[in-house]
Each structure stands twice: as structure tokens, then as C-alpha cells.
C-alpha positions, 0 to 999 in steps of 0.5 A: 722148437719152431713153435717155441721160438715163434711163440716167444717172438709173438710175446706169448707165455704158453702154447698148450692143448685144452679141450682138443684145442690149441691155446695161445696164451699171453702173459697176465698183466701186472695186476693179475687180470687179463686185460687184453681182449683179443678178437677172432683171427679167422676161421677156427681161431677165436680170441678171448681174454688174453688167449687165442683158441685154435680149433684146428688142432685135430686137423692133419695139417695143424702144425703148418697152420699153427706156425703160420698163426704164430708168424702172423701174431709176431707182426700184430 
């Protein structure tokens, strides 16, 4: 539940798992294209078109790290 609440506060449309990574996705723009190029947030967090790809999903402490990333996104 904490993940969902923080994701909503950060303006994300979804938090999913893809190819062993956690994907934090923003909603698409009105014209259907992802117009939000995102920069990397640090080690293991790669920005892409409208999403962040988190490579720490297989680590034992992934949940606290995910919650911290979501907290930081809320203030960006």
C-alpha cells in the first residue's frame, strides 16, 4: 500500500516489474507520445521515455530503496 500511495503522490501511472527490473512509469501525454525524457537518478536507476528503470529489484533490500526513490520523485 505504501508503494501505491507514494507512486500516486509522485504522479506515476504505474509501478511494474519488467525483465527483472522495477519500472516507474509516468502517464503518456495527451497526444499519445511520451514527451518526458528522464535522466538517470543514480546507480541502478536509469531514466527513459516516460519511465524510470530500477535495476535493484533482485536485491534483498529492494523495498526500502524503492520507497526512498518514490519519496524523492514526489519532490522533483
